[in-house]
Every structure is written in C-alpha cells, then in structure tokens.
C-alpha positions as CSV (number, residue, x, y, z in Angstrom):
1,M,30.5,-83.8,31.6
2,T,26.7,-83.2,31.9
3,A,26.3,-86.6,33.9
4,Y,29.1,-85.4,36.2
5,F,27.3,-82.0,37.0
6,I,24.0,-83.8,37.5
7,R,25.7,-86.1,40.2
8,R,27.2,-83.2,41.8
9,L,23.9,-81.4,42.0
10,L,22.4,-84.4,43.5
11,L,25.1,-84.7,46.1
12,V,24.0,-81.2,47.3
13,I,20.9,-82.9,49.0
14,P,22.7,-85.3,51.4
15,T,25.4,-82.7,52.1
16,F,22.8,-80.1,53.0
17,I,21.0,-82.4,55.3
18,G,24.1,-83.3,57.0
19,I,25.2,-79.9,57.5
20,T,21.8,-78.7,58.7
21,V,21.3,-81.8,61.0
22,M,24.5,-81.1,62.8
23,V,24.0,-77.5,63.4
24,F,20.4,-78.0,64.4
25,T,21.3,-80.6,67.0
26,I,24.0,-78.1,68.4
27,T,21.5,-75.3,68.7
28,R,19.3,-77.8,70.8
29,F,22.0,-78.5,73.4
30,V,23.8,-75.1,73.5
31,P,22.6,-73.3,76.8
32,G,21.2,-69.7,76.5
33,G,18.2,-70.4,74.3
34,P,15.0,-68.3,74.0
35,I,13.4,-70.2,77.0
36,E,16.4,-69.3,79.2
37,R,16.4,-65.7,77.9
38,I,12.6,-65.2,78.8
39,I,13.5,-66.6,82.3
40,S,16.4,-64.1,82.8
41,D,14.3,-61.3,81.4
42,T,11.5,-62.1,83.7
43,R,13.8,-62.4,86.6
44,A,15.3,-59.1,85.9
45,M,11.9,-57.5,85.5
46,Q,10.9,-58.8,88.9
47,T,14.1,-57.6,90.5
48,G,13.6,-54.1,89.0
49,Q,10.2,-53.9,90.3
50,G,11.6,-54.4,93.8
51,G,10.3,-58.0,94.1
52,S,12.0,-61.2,94.2
53,S,11.6,-64.4,92.4
54,T,10.9,-66.4,95.6
55,Q,7.9,-64.2,96.4
56,S,6.3,-65.2,93.2
57,G,5.6,-68.6,94.6
58,Q,7.9,-70.5,92.2
59,G,10.7,-71.3,94.6
60,D,14.5,-71.9,94.0
61,G,14.7,-68.4,92.3
62,Q,12.7,-69.6,89.3
63,P,10.2,-66.7,88.2
64,L,8.2,-69.2,85.9
65,S,6.2,-72.2,86.8
66,E,6.7,-75.7,85.4
67,E,3.5,-75.2,83.5
68,Q,4.7,-72.0,81.9
69,I,8.0,-73.4,81.0
70,Q,6.3,-76.4,79.3
71,K,4.2,-74.0,77.3
72,L,7.1,-72.3,76.2
73,K,8.9,-75.4,75.1
74,E,5.7,-76.4,73.1
75,Y,5.7,-73.0,71.5
76,Y,9.3,-73.2,70.3
77,G,9.2,-76.8,69.6
78,F,11.5,-77.9,72.3
79,D,9.2,-80.6,73.6
80,K,9.7,-82.9,70.7
81,P,12.8,-85.1,70.0
82,V,15.6,-83.4,68.0
83,L,15.0,-85.5,64.8
84,T,11.3,-84.8,64.9
85,S,11.8,-81.2,65.4
86,Y,14.5,-81.1,62.5
87,F,12.2,-82.8,60.0
88,L,9.4,-80.5,60.8
89,W,11.8,-77.6,60.3
90,L,13.1,-79.0,57.0
91,G,9.4,-79.5,55.9
92,K,8.8,-75.7,56.4
93,V,12.0,-74.8,54.7
94,L,11.1,-76.8,51.7
95,Q,7.9,-74.7,51.7
96,G,9.9,-71.5,51.7
97,D,9.2,-70.8,55.3
98,L,12.4,-70.1,57.3
99,G,10.5,-69.5,60.7
100,K,10.2,-66.5,63.0
101,S,12.8,-65.1,65.0
102,T,12.8,-65.8,68.7
103,R,14.1,-62.4,69.5
104,Y,12.2,-60.1,67.4
105,Y,9.3,-62.1,66.2
106,D,9.7,-61.2,62.6
107,P,9.8,-63.8,59.7
108,V,13.4,-64.9,59.3
109,W,13.2,-64.5,55.3
110,D,12.2,-60.9,55.7
111,M,15.0,-60.1,58.1
112,I,17.5,-61.8,55.6
113,K,15.9,-60.2,52.5
114,E,16.4,-56.9,54.1
115,R,20.1,-57.6,54.3
116,I,21.0,-59.4,51.0
117,P,21.1,-56.2,48.7
118,I,23.7,-54.5,51.1
119,S,25.9,-57.6,51.3
120,L,25.6,-58.2,47.5
121,Y,26.4,-54.6,46.9
122,F,29.8,-54.7,48.9
123,G,30.5,-58.2,47.8
124,I,30.2,-57.7,44.0
125,L,32.3,-54.4,44.3
126,S,35.0,-56.3,46.3
127,L,35.1,-59.1,43.7
128,I,35.4,-56.7,41.0
129,M,38.3,-54.8,42.6
130,I,39.9,-57.9,43.7
131,Y,40.1,-59.6,40.4
132,G,40.4,-56.4,38.4
133,V,43.6,-55.4,40.3
134,C,45.2,-58.6,41.3
135,I,45.4,-60.1,37.9
136,P,47.0,-57.3,36.1
137,L,49.2,-56.6,39.3
138,G,50.3,-60.4,39.2
139,M,51.0,-60.2,35.6
140,A,53.2,-57.1,36.0
141,K,55.0,-58.6,39.1
142,A,55.9,-61.7,37.2
143,I,57.1,-59.9,34.2
144,R,59.2,-57.5,36.2
145,H,60.4,-60.0,38.9
146,K,63.1,-58.9,41.2
147,T,62.9,-55.3,39.8
148,G,62.1,-52.3,42.1
149,F,58.5,-52.4,41.1
150,D,58.2,-56.0,42.2
151,N,59.8,-55.4,45.5
152,I,58.0,-52.2,46.4
153,T,54.5,-53.7,45.5
154,S,55.4,-56.9,47.5
155,I,56.0,-54.7,50.5
156,I,52.8,-53.0,50.0
157,I,50.5,-56.1,49.6
158,F,52.2,-58.0,52.5
159,M,51.6,-54.8,54.8
160,G,47.9,-55.1,53.8
161,Y,47.8,-58.9,54.3
162,A,49.2,-58.3,57.9
163,I,46.6,-55.9,58.9
164,P,42.9,-57.3,59.4
165,G,40.3,-55.6,57.4
166,W,38.3,-54.4,60.4
167,V,41.7,-53.1,62.1
168,A,42.2,-51.0,58.9
169,G,38.6,-49.9,58.9
170,V,39.0,-48.6,62.7
171,F,42.3,-46.7,61.6
172,M,40.7,-45.2,58.5
173,L,37.6,-44.1,60.6
174,V,39.9,-42.4,63.2
175,L,42.1,-40.7,60.7
176,F,39.8,-39.9,57.7
177,A,36.4,-39.5,59.4
178,S,37.1,-38.4,63.0
179,N,40.2,-36.3,62.8
180,H,39.8,-34.8,59.2
181,D,36.0,-35.2,58.4
182,I,36.7,-36.4,54.9
183,F,34.3,-39.5,55.0
184,P,31.4,-40.4,57.3
185,L,31.7,-42.3,60.4
186,G,29.6,-45.1,59.4
187,G,26.3,-46.3,57.6
188,L,25.5,-46.6,54.0
189,V,23.6,-43.4,53.4
190,S,23.2,-39.8,55.2
191,E,20.4,-38.8,57.3
192,L,18.9,-36.7,54.5
193,F,19.3,-39.4,51.9
194,S,15.5,-39.3,51.2
195,E,15.6,-35.6,50.3
196,M,18.4,-35.7,47.8
197,T,18.3,-35.8,44.0
198,P,19.3,-38.9,42.2
199,V,22.7,-37.8,41.4
200,E,23.2,-36.7,45.0
201,K,22.1,-40.0,46.1
202,I,24.6,-41.8,44.0
203,V,27.5,-39.5,45.2
204,D,26.3,-40.1,48.8
205,I,26.3,-44.0,48.6
206,A,29.8,-43.7,46.8
207,W,30.9,-41.5,49.8
208,H,29.8,-44.0,52.4
209,T,31.3,-47.1,50.3
210,I,34.9,-46.1,49.9
211,L,36.1,-46.9,53.4
212,P,34.2,-50.2,53.9
213,L,35.0,-51.3,50.5
214,F,38.8,-50.8,51.0
215,S,38.7,-52.7,54.3
216,Y,36.9,-55.5,52.6
217,V,39.6,-55.9,49.8
218,I,42.7,-54.9,51.7
219,G,43.6,-58.5,52.9
220,S,42.6,-60.2,49.8
221,F,45.1,-58.8,47.4
222,T,48.1,-60.7,48.7
223,V,47.0,-64.2,48.1
224,M,45.4,-63.5,44.6
225,T,48.3,-61.4,43.4
226,L,51.0,-63.8,44.5
227,L,49.0,-66.8,43.1
228,M,48.8,-64.9,39.8
229,K,52.4,-63.9,39.9
230,N,53.8,-67.5,40.7
231,T,51.6,-69.4,38.5
232,L,52.6,-67.0,35.5
233,M,56.2,-67.3,36.3
234,D,56.0,-71.1,36.1
235,N,54.1,-70.9,32.7
236,L,56.7,-68.3,31.3
237,S,59.6,-70.8,32.0
238,S,57.8,-73.7,30.4
239,D,58.9,-75.3,27.2
240,Y,55.8,-74.3,25.3
241,V,56.3,-70.7,25.9
242,R,60.0,-70.8,24.9
243,T,59.2,-72.6,21.8
244,A,56.7,-70.1,20.9
245,I,59.1,-67.2,21.3
246,A,61.8,-69.2,19.5
247,K,59.4,-69.6,16.5
248,G,59.1,-65.7,16.2
249,L,56.1,-65.0,18.5
250,S,56.6,-61.8,20.3
251,F,57.0,-61.8,24.1
252,K,53.7,-60.0,24.7
253,K,51.6,-62.3,22.6
254,A,53.2,-65.4,24.2
255,V,52.2,-64.0,27.5
256,L,48.7,-63.1,26.5
257,N,47.8,-65.8,24.2
258,H,49.7,-68.9,25.8
259,A,50.9,-68.3,29.5
260,M,48.0,-66.1,30.6
261,R,45.3,-68.7,30.0
262,N,47.1,-71.4,31.8
263,S,47.8,-69.2,34.7
264,L,44.3,-68.4,35.2
265,I,43.2,-72.0,36.1
266,P,44.3,-71.6,39.8
267,I,42.3,-68.3,39.8
268,A,39.2,-70.0,38.3
269,T,39.3,-72.8,41.0
270,S,38.4,-70.3,43.8
271,F,36.1,-68.3,41.7
272,G,32.8,-70.1,42.5
273,N,33.5,-70.5,46.2
274,N,33.6,-66.7,46.5
275,I,29.9,-66.6,46.0
276,S,29.0,-67.5,49.5
277,I,31.7,-65.0,50.8
278,I,30.1,-62.4,48.6
279,L,26.8,-62.7,50.4
280,M,28.1,-63.3,53.9
281,G,30.6,-60.5,54.1
282,S,32.6,-59.7,57.2
283,F,30.7,-59.2,60.4
284,L,33.6,-57.2,62.0
285,I,33.8,-54.7,59.2
286,E,30.0,-54.2,59.2
287,K,30.1,-53.8,63.0
288,V,32.9,-51.2,62.6
289,F,31.1,-49.2,59.9
290,N,27.6,-49.8,61.3
291,I,26.5,-51.7,58.1
292,N,23.4,-53.9,58.3
293,G,24.6,-56.7,56.2
294,M,24.3,-60.5,56.4
295,G,27.5,-60.9,58.3
296,L,26.3,-58.6,61.2
297,L,22.9,-60.3,61.2
298,G,24.4,-63.6,61.5
299,Y,26.9,-62.5,64.4
300,E,24.0,-60.8,66.4
301,S,21.7,-63.9,66.0
302,I,24.5,-66.0,67.5
303,L,25.0,-63.8,70.3
304,D,21.2,-63.5,70.8
305,R,20.9,-67.4,70.5
306,D,18.3,-66.6,67.7
307,Y,18.4,-70.1,66.3
308,P,15.8,-69.6,63.5
309,V,17.8,-66.8,62.1
310,V,21.1,-68.8,62.5
311,M,19.5,-71.7,60.8
312,G,18.0,-69.4,58.0
313,I,21.5,-68.0,57.2
314,L,22.9,-71.4,57.3
315,V,20.5,-72.6,54.7
316,I,21.5,-69.9,52.4
317,S,25.1,-69.9,52.9
318,S,25.5,-73.6,52.7
319,L,23.5,-73.8,49.4
320,L,25.6,-71.0,47.9
321,F,28.9,-72.6,49.0
322,M,27.8,-76.0,47.5
323,V,26.7,-74.5,44.1
324,G,29.8,-72.3,44.1
325,N,31.9,-75.6,44.1
326,I,30.1,-76.7,41.2
327,L,30.6,-73.3,39.4
328,S,34.3,-73.5,40.3
329,D,34.5,-76.8,38.2
330,I,32.6,-75.2,35.4
331,C,35.1,-72.2,35.4
332,V,38.1,-74.6,35.2
333,A,36.4,-76.5,32.3
334,I,36.0,-73.1,30.4
335,V,39.5,-72.0,31.0
336,D,41.3,-75.3,30.4
337,P,39.8,-77.2,27.5
338,R,41.6,-80.3,28.5
339,V,39.8,-80.7,31.6
340,R,37.1,-83.4,31.1
341,F,34.9,-84.3,34.1
342,K,33.7,-87.9,33.9
C-alpha cells in the first residue's frame, strides 16, 4: 500500500504540469489582458481630458506607441514564447514566488494569504455541519423509511437542494437583515470590532457567520443525506445484518457495529476531495455577503484578467485537489479494512 501512495504522489507532478500548462496557454491567448487594459485606461484618460488619441501622434486611435507597447510586453513577459514564459513562471513558483498582480501590483501570495483564513473558517465550519447533520439524519431516515419523519425531512432537504445557496443568502439578507434587522447586511465583523472585548468579538463574528454559513450548507445536505440513507438501507437488507440479528444481536448494535461502518465507505470517498472546496468556497455567496474569501478573489481576478492571481489560485487549488484524491483513498482504506491498494 505504501508503494501505491508513493506512485500517486509522483503522479501529482505531471498532472500539475499538465493543468498549469493548459491554463497558462489559455491566459496568453484570451483577449483583455493587462496590456489591453492599460491601453483602454490610457485612451479613457485622454478622452476625459478633452483630447483624442489621434492627437497624441500615434494614429489609428492607438494612445501608445509601438515602442511603449513593446516595453509593456517585455515587462509582463509577453515577448517570449509561451513555453519559455511558462517554465520561467514555473521556476519562480518552485522558489515560492507566485508573481505580482497586474492589477494591484501586490505580491500574489500576500493577496492569497489574506483570504485563506476566511475561506478556511467557513469551509471547516461547513464541513463540520454537513457531516455532523447529514450522517445522523441519513441514519434516522433509513431506519424510519416511509414514515412521516422520512417524508417531511425529504421535502425539506429537496427544497434546500432546489434553492442555490446564493439565492437563499439574498432571501435571508432581505428578510432577516434588511426588513427585521436581526443579522448584519454583510461582512465578517462590525465597524467597531477593534474596540470590543474578546467575548464581544467572538459574539460579533458568530453573529456575522450564521447567514453565510447557512447559505454554504443549504444545498449540500441533500446529496450527503440521501447517500447515507440509501447506502445504510442496502446494508440493513444484507444477509450479514439479518444473520447478526438472528443470532441475538440487537437491532441498534447491528446498525452501529456492522451496517454503519460499511455505509460510511461512499461518504469516505468524497471526504478528501472536499479539501479544495473548503478553501475555494463560493464566490457568489462571498459576493452576496461581502466576504473577502478565496472564491471572490478568484472571481475578481478572472474579471480583471489578473493572470498571475489566477495562476496562483490555480496552483493552490489543483495541488489541494490532487492531494485530496489521495486522502480519499486513505479514508476508504481506514473505513473498509478489505481494501488493499496495489
């Protein structure tokens, strides 16, 4: 099994290179990059000052000369072939340098580092709530199949699945923040947060967390709950569970000691993959609640064509996703001792 995981770790290298080469190449050919933005901003400044681009002596409505454009290409590395630029970028990444933002001129790692704690905070809380509620709820629905409890909870979770998290966030903001002023309109802390006592700070953060957290988890309950329910029902109808009950084992012990562990195998396969989701979050929910997390940073960097930030986020998310796949295999091996990777 050790050799299997070593091979999986080694496969991370070519997979990472393939992902980053593809995205890096796309960013070079997509219009609207930093040079086009500078040209557009320069043209807008000249127009706002009452002049025109044709008066600047460039002709054809071009506010910058060819020499200036060439210097910009050299500055941003667009004067080199794509593969040459990629390996120069990869060499810096291996040294821990993700480059500088072409929009704000700040180091990319510093921009990402500021957002990681916020995304981790909501991601870990969401994961705890999802697994902490879905597993017991799925067990209860499987044991009480076709009862009133099962039918009512099915209606509730399907309603939650049908409503996107950001839509639910907008609805809750209008109802609980705008109309009734129960919760804040957005952000993670209040304006006077620095003047609060430690206890007041904890209460303030919790007060700002409730609505976004509910928006994060509202759509995730259905899949996990039904997966747990259906898997447990299959195991409860299996011969080994019926045999255990026939030999005198109580139904409760048969569920907890036998059927429960096998039912957790499908849940374990997706556990590691949630690591990247935990960190990246949802840019729509972060936009609605004005939360400066990783999802919103990635969304804004794509709109601004801030390619160094896009590539920096891709480096972190792709590595987490690949490591998460390996962790999923480890979780399956822990839950199911019959699994042997070769």
